[in-house]
Residue frames relative to the residue before (quaternion, step in Angstrom):
aa qw qx qy qz dx dy dz
I 1.0000 0.0000 0.0000 0.0000 0.00 0.00 0.00
L 0.0972 -0.7662 0.6345 0.0321 3.52 -0.98 0.92
L 0.0769 -0.8077 0.5844 0.0079 3.57 -0.65 1.12
T 0.0968 0.7751 -0.6197 0.0769 3.52 -0.99 0.85
G 0.4301 -0.7029 0.5020 0.2626 3.54 -1.05 0.70
T 0.7958 0.1473 -0.0481 0.5853 3.57 1.06 -0.71
P 0.1833 -0.8389 0.4993 0.1157 3.61 0.12 1.21
L 0.7580 0.2923 -0.1895 0.5515 3.60 1.04 -0.62
V 0.0901 -0.8452 0.5262 0.0246 3.54 0.32 1.27
N 0.8362 0.0930 -0.0130 0.5404 3.57 0.57 -1.13
G 0.7897 -0.1737 0.1366 0.5723 3.56 1.16 -0.39
I 0.7419 -0.4311 0.2949 0.4205 3.51 -1.36 0.12
D 0.5734 0.5974 -0.3835 0.4091 3.60 1.15 -0.51
D 0.5720 0.5730 -0.3822 0.4454 3.60 1.14 -0.55
Y 0.6523 0.5218 -0.3108 0.4535 3.56 1.01 -0.83
Y 0.5888 0.5650 -0.3603 0.4520 3.57 1.07 -0.69
E 0.6481 0.5261 -0.3189 0.4489 3.58 0.93 -0.92
L 0.6563 0.5019 -0.3106 0.4700 3.59 0.97 -0.82
L 0.6607 0.5076 -0.3119 0.4567 3.59 0.90 -0.89
E 0.6256 0.5430 -0.3359 0.4483 3.58 1.02 -0.76
Q 0.6349 0.5408 -0.3303 0.4420 3.60 1.11 -0.64
V 0.7850 0.3372 -0.1735 0.4899 3.59 0.96 -0.81
D 0.8059 0.1007 -0.0451 0.5817 3.61 1.14 -0.45
Q 0.1029 -0.8304 0.5466 0.0340 3.54 0.44 1.25
G 0.7926 0.3183 -0.2341 0.4643 3.52 -0.98 0.83
R 0.4197 0.6908 -0.4939 0.3205 3.62 1.16 -0.08
F 0.7454 0.1435 -0.0937 0.6442 3.53 1.10 -0.76
S 0.4931 -0.6997 0.4213 0.2996 3.56 -0.79 0.96
S 0.8077 -0.0313 0.0330 0.5878 3.59 1.14 -0.51
R 0.6519 -0.4830 0.4049 0.4216 3.52 -1.32 0.24
A 0.6268 0.5512 -0.3354 0.4368 3.58 1.01 -0.82
E 0.6537 0.4987 -0.3216 0.4696 3.61 0.94 -0.85
F 0.6364 0.5280 -0.3223 0.4608 3.56 0.95 -0.87
S 0.6672 0.5039 -0.2992 0.4597 3.59 0.91 -0.92
R 0.6436 0.5204 -0.3248 0.4577 3.59 0.95 -0.87
T 0.7009 0.4847 -0.2666 0.4502 3.56 0.96 -0.90
W 0.8471 0.2767 -0.0793 0.4467 3.57 0.80 -1.02
K 0.5793 0.5941 -0.4077 0.3812 3.62 1.08 -0.34
V 0.2173 -0.7431 0.6245 0.1029 3.50 -1.07 0.92
D 0.6346 -0.5154 0.4035 0.4109 3.57 -1.12 0.61
A 0.4831 -0.7153 0.4268 0.2699 3.59 -0.58 1.17
S 0.6403 0.5279 -0.3489 0.4353 3.60 0.96 -0.73
L 0.6519 0.4779 -0.3137 0.4982 3.60 1.06 -0.67
F 0.6528 0.5477 -0.3050 0.4253 3.53 0.92 -1.00
N 0.7275 0.4325 -0.2426 0.4742 3.57 0.89 -0.92
R 0.7086 0.4825 -0.2663 0.4406 3.60 1.03 -0.71
Y 0.8084 0.2545 -0.1066 0.5199 3.59 0.95 -0.79
G 0.3975 -0.7367 0.5054 0.2092 3.55 -0.57 1.21
A 0.6209 0.5589 -0.3460 0.4272 3.58 1.04 -0.75
V 0.6324 0.5144 -0.3300 0.4760 3.60 1.02 -0.78
R 0.6356 0.5321 -0.3168 0.4610 3.56 0.96 -0.91
N 0.6964 0.4779 -0.2776 0.4579 3.58 0.82 -1.00
L 0.6399 0.5243 -0.3222 0.4603 3.58 1.00 -0.81
A 0.6527 0.5044 -0.3115 0.4717 3.59 0.93 -0.88
A 0.6561 0.5089 -0.3120 0.4618 3.59 0.95 -0.86
D 0.6519 0.5156 -0.3159 0.4576 3.60 0.99 -0.83
F 0.6478 0.5087 -0.3199 0.4683 3.60 0.94 -0.85
L 0.6718 0.4925 -0.2970 0.4668 3.57 0.89 -0.93
Q 0.6277 0.5291 -0.3408 0.4581 3.59 1.00 -0.74
K 0.6578 0.5046 -0.3136 0.4630 3.59 0.92 -0.86
A 0.6760 0.5046 -0.2904 0.4517 3.57 0.99 -0.84
T 0.7775 0.2963 -0.1601 0.5311 3.60 1.13 -0.50
K 0.3004 0.8062 -0.4765 0.1810 3.60 1.23 0.33
D 0.5982 0.5685 -0.3736 0.4235 3.61 1.15 -0.39
V 0.7775 0.2713 -0.1712 0.5408 3.63 1.19 -0.35
L 0.7207 0.4112 -0.2306 0.5083 3.58 1.26 -0.05
L 0.0839 -0.7266 0.6789 0.0643 3.50 -1.07 0.86
R 0.0173 -0.8083 0.5873 -0.0377 3.54 -0.46 1.20
R 0.0637 -0.7843 0.6170 0.0076 3.52 -0.71 1.10
R 0.3191 -0.7473 0.5556 0.1762 3.52 -0.85 0.99
K 0.7073 -0.4797 0.3306 0.4004 3.51 -1.29 0.52
D 0.6925 0.4871 -0.2949 0.4431 3.60 0.84 -0.92
E 0.6303 0.5371 -0.3333 0.4508 3.60 1.22 -0.39
V 0.7522 0.3724 -0.2188 0.4976 3.60 1.11 -0.47
L 0.4699 0.7038 -0.4399 0.3005 3.59 1.20 -0.27
S 0.6348 0.5434 -0.3422 0.4297 3.60 1.02 -0.68
E 0.6619 0.5106 -0.3034 0.4572 3.60 1.19 -0.47
L 0.6451 0.5280 -0.3168 0.4523 3.57 1.24 -0.32
P 0.5162 -0.6062 0.4809 0.3672 3.57 -1.11 0.54
P 0.6183 -0.5460 0.3814 0.4173 3.59 -1.14 0.40
R 0.4299 -0.6915 0.5212 0.2557 3.53 -1.07 0.78
T 0.1695 -0.7665 0.6132 0.0880 3.53 -0.99 0.87
I 0.0482 -0.7799 0.6241 0.0062 3.55 -0.79 1.03
T 0.0066 -0.7788 0.6265 -0.0298 3.53 -0.79 1.07
V 0.1611 -0.7843 0.5943 0.0756 3.55 -0.66 1.10
T 0.0112 0.7866 -0.6163 0.0361 3.54 -0.81 1.04
K 0.3196 -0.7354 0.5672 0.1879 3.54 -1.12 0.67
H 0.0799 -0.7948 0.6016 0.0069 3.56 -0.92 0.96
E 0.3091 -0.7343 0.5760 0.1831 3.53 -0.79 1.01
M 0.4344 -0.6871 0.5161 0.2699 3.55 -1.03 0.78
E 0.5358 -0.5655 0.5105 0.3640 3.51 -1.23 0.51
P 0.6463 -0.5497 0.3468 0.3998 3.63 -1.07 0.62
T 0.6443 0.5187 -0.3302 0.4547 3.60 0.96 -0.79
D 0.6657 0.4957 -0.2922 0.4751 3.57 0.94 -0.94
D 0.6333 0.5361 -0.3268 0.4524 3.56 1.04 -0.79
R 0.6416 0.5148 -0.3266 0.4654 3.61 0.98 -0.80
V 0.6403 0.5091 -0.3222 0.4765 3.58 0.96 -0.86
Y 0.6472 0.5240 -0.3171 0.4538 3.57 0.92 -0.91
R 0.6603 0.5085 -0.3104 0.4573 3.60 0.86 -0.94
G 0.6368 0.5185 -0.3248 0.4692 3.61 1.04 -0.73
L 0.6634 0.4874 -0.2966 0.4841 3.59 0.97 -0.87
E 0.6356 0.5310 -0.3206 0.4597 3.56 1.03 -0.81
S 0.6430 0.5239 -0.3141 0.4619 3.58 0.98 -0.85
K 0.6526 0.5028 -0.3082 0.4758 3.58 0.98 -0.86
A 0.6416 0.5254 -0.3234 0.4558 3.59 1.00 -0.84
L 0.6640 0.4973 -0.3052 0.4676 3.58 0.93 -0.87
D 0.6222 0.5251 -0.3368 0.4729 3.59 1.04 -0.73
T 0.6299 0.5453 -0.3233 0.4487 3.56 0.99 -0.87
I 0.6737 0.4800 -0.2867 0.4832 3.57 0.98 -0.88
R 0.6669 0.5177 -0.2995 0.4444 3.59 0.86 -0.99
E 0.7015 0.4726 -0.2637 0.4636 3.56 1.00 -0.84
G 0.4385 -0.7301 0.4340 0.2937 3.58 1.29 -0.01
K 0.2429 0.7881 -0.5308 0.1952 3.57 1.08 0.68
S 0.7246 -0.4659 0.2959 0.4128 3.54 -1.29 0.30
D 0.6535 -0.5023 0.3965 0.4043 3.55 -1.29 0.40
V 0.6228 0.5447 -0.3390 0.4478 3.57 1.04 -0.78
A 0.6594 0.5031 -0.3071 0.4667 3.59 0.95 -0.84
V 0.6408 0.5086 -0.3200 0.4779 3.59 1.01 -0.81
F 0.6464 0.5145 -0.3187 0.4647 3.58 0.92 -0.90
A 0.6518 0.5166 -0.3161 0.4564 3.60 0.91 -0.87
A 0.6523 0.5094 -0.3189 0.4619 3.60 0.97 -0.81
I 0.6625 0.4839 -0.2992 0.4873 3.59 0.96 -0.86
H 0.6081 0.5557 -0.3372 0.4557 3.56 1.04 -0.78
S 0.6449 0.5224 -0.3197 0.4573 3.61 0.95 -0.85
L 0.6395 0.5193 -0.3199 0.4680 3.59 1.00 -0.80
R 0.6856 0.4865 -0.2844 0.4608 3.56 0.83 -0.98
H 0.6383 0.5258 -0.3248 0.4590 3.57 0.98 -0.82
H 0.6482 0.5104 -0.3176 0.4674 3.57 0.92 -0.88
L 0.6516 0.5111 -0.3177 0.4619 3.61 0.92 -0.86
A 0.6282 0.5350 -0.3360 0.4541 3.59 0.97 -0.81
L 0.6735 0.4898 -0.2973 0.4670 3.57 0.94 -0.84
T 0.6609 0.5114 -0.3223 0.4448 3.61 0.99 -0.74
R 0.6753 0.5052 -0.2932 0.4503 3.60 1.16 -0.44
V 0.4339 0.7300 -0.4554 0.2674 3.60 1.20 -0.24
A 0.6579 0.5212 -0.3318 0.4306 3.62 0.83 -0.89
A 0.6737 0.4829 -0.2974 0.4738 3.61 0.91 -0.88
V 0.6467 0.5044 -0.3191 0.4749 3.58 0.99 -0.80
R 0.6170 0.5454 -0.3367 0.4566 3.57 1.01 -0.82
E 0.6499 0.5092 -0.3164 0.4671 3.62 0.94 -0.86
R 0.6755 0.4967 -0.2973 0.4568 3.57 0.90 -0.92
I 0.6249 0.5255 -0.3389 0.4674 3.58 0.99 -0.76
A 0.6383 0.5297 -0.3254 0.4540 3.59 0.93 -0.89
E 0.6402 0.5209 -0.3194 0.4656 3.61 0.98 -0.84
L 0.6887 0.4851 -0.2833 0.4583 3.57 0.86 -0.96
L 0.6502 0.5015 -0.3220 0.4712 3.59 0.97 -0.79
E 0.6096 0.5532 -0.3338 0.4593 3.57 1.07 -0.76
A 0.7046 0.4290 -0.2413 0.5112 3.57 1.13 -0.74
D 0.4967 -0.6941 0.3905 0.3449 3.59 1.33 0.28
E 0.3969 0.7011 -0.4829 0.3433 3.57 1.10 0.75
R 0.3845 -0.6588 0.5821 0.2816 3.54 -1.32 0.32
V 0.1635 -0.8068 0.5662 0.0431 3.54 -1.01 0.80
V 0.0852 -0.7384 0.6662 0.0613 3.52 -1.11 0.81
V 0.0958 -0.7749 0.6236 0.0374 3.56 -0.83 1.03
Y 0.1283 -0.7839 0.6058 0.0450 3.52 -0.80 1.06
S 0.0650 0.7903 -0.6065 0.0577 3.55 -0.95 0.86
H 0.4624 -0.6499 0.5263 0.2946 3.54 -1.16 0.64
Y 0.7475 0.3818 -0.1762 0.5142 3.56 1.22 -0.48
L 0.4806 -0.7041 0.4562 0.2552 3.55 -1.00 0.89
E 0.6187 0.5945 -0.3587 0.3675 3.59 0.92 -0.83
P 0.6534 0.4807 -0.3439 0.4729 3.67 0.84 -0.74
L 0.6374 0.5223 -0.3322 0.4589 3.59 1.01 -0.75
R 0.6387 0.5191 -0.3244 0.4663 3.58 0.98 -0.80
Q 0.6529 0.5061 -0.3177 0.4655 3.59 0.96 -0.83
L 0.6669 0.4844 -0.3039 0.4778 3.60 0.97 -0.79
Q 0.6007 0.5441 -0.3495 0.4700 3.58 1.07 -0.71
A 0.6668 0.4994 -0.2990 0.4654 3.59 0.94 -0.87
A 0.6560 0.5174 -0.3092 0.4542 3.60 1.09 -0.68
F 0.7855 0.1911 -0.0912 0.5815 3.59 1.16 -0.60
P 0.0083 -0.8736 0.4863 0.0177 3.60 0.75 1.02
E 0.6914 0.4758 -0.2874 0.4615 3.60 1.06 -0.63
Q 0.7557 0.4056 -0.2066 0.4709 3.59 1.05 -0.73
A 0.7552 0.4383 -0.2120 0.4389 3.57 1.00 -0.78
V 0.0777 -0.7321 0.6724 0.0767 3.49 -1.29 0.58
T 0.2796 -0.7522 0.5724 0.1685 3.54 -1.10 0.65
L 0.0726 -0.7692 0.6349 0.0033 3.49 -0.91 1.01
D 0.1532 0.7845 -0.5851 0.1371 3.58 -0.57 1.15
G 0.7883 -0.3592 0.2289 0.4440 3.55 -1.28 -0.11
S 0.6690 0.4963 -0.3087 0.4591 3.59 1.17 -0.45
T 0.5061 0.6492 -0.4244 0.3773 3.60 1.28 -0.14
P 0.4237 -0.7108 0.4919 0.2706 3.63 -0.66 1.04
P 0.6488 -0.5636 0.3394 0.3825 3.63 -1.02 0.74
K 0.6641 0.5015 -0.3260 0.4486 3.62 0.86 -0.86
K 0.6599 0.4924 -0.2972 0.4835 3.58 0.96 -0.88
R 0.6033 0.5648 -0.3379 0.4503 3.58 1.05 -0.80
Q 0.6648 0.5010 -0.2935 0.4700 3.56 0.93 -0.94
E 0.6432 0.5199 -0.3211 0.4614 3.60 0.95 -0.86
L 0.6629 0.5028 -0.3086 0.4609 3.59 0.92 -0.89
A 0.6553 0.5092 -0.3143 0.4609 3.58 0.92 -0.88
K 0.6601 0.5070 -0.3032 0.4641 3.57 0.96 -0.87
S 0.6742 0.4886 -0.3062 0.4614 3.61 0.89 -0.86
F 0.6187 0.5326 -0.3476 0.4611 3.62 1.08 -0.62
G 0.7080 0.4840 -0.2566 0.4457 3.56 0.98 -0.86
S 0.6977 0.4764 -0.2921 0.4483 3.60 1.16 -0.37
């Protein structure tokens, strides 16, 4: 059994790799698979209907080895999503740091620096904001735990997660890209029970 949440990550070639794992030889080669299933990229990227049609045809052709569930088919099994938007003012020190990073980012854009430099400047701003929110998130987690709720915190950055882990050493576990698959499964199972 091969399980994946997103079978077509970057393109149809990703799907070939998955099929080769579960049914070697279905296609004699990657080239044959590409000739049979690749759609003109300009059409594929521009028109959602073309994308959906290609996916439906491919699903039908591989239905003996593929179970594909769409988002609308599993939404009924999920608990309702709760979104709470709260506003947090930065401490004066954090605000000064943010303004300095923002100024550097704007200079980077104005000076026409590379996309990588612009991305790095924006990344610095976002990282700083993530760190400034840790205290508010920590308070909210404490409230939810007090109410006997389970909490999942998602972050693009590891440092806020590490700080939250340190604040709740008995209750929290951190699952990130460095977590080995077996340990990841154990953590997911323990959270669900």
